[in-house]
Steps between C-alpha positions, in 0.01 A plus 500: 500500500644835405508812714192664333294188554607469863399867560166448326427181694574661828310820410185312423534278806542798737234706332240234500578401861429856602179515293623785283393540141765600243333837479508565881869386513591719203330803665680441832833455325453794261534290183267401215262201546599354164863520611415285808348240269800492273730461810289209626521334159878542505506709180636821657845590622442670836729760639613485864307826562179339378567183703539722806171681426318162463662361820395816699141471363493136602674575834765229443879503463630525138662163556155334521452590130829324410455178690522194280177292527523142630568239237178390334289778659183577315455854356295706745129513405357832389250684712131419441357716219239764561435758772501425866169500688438815700571315828841398365597860406510629861876473503 
């Protein structure tokens, strides 16, 4: 797995675990939502400055985005599609 794929894998894993959409993460990090998608797919070369902004938005150390996933680990599942119910948006 190359560096871009590792970063994308970890970004999706951390984002979904926190219940953040790509759009909310992008807004918090000050980057474009489409850019977040490209990073998650491993098709974008990310600068260290952008990695730092993403890590701050996720409240994790930058190193968490660079951790090699365990051998044979399945790609993190995407978030469920659609809007959250009103009771779920009280965050």
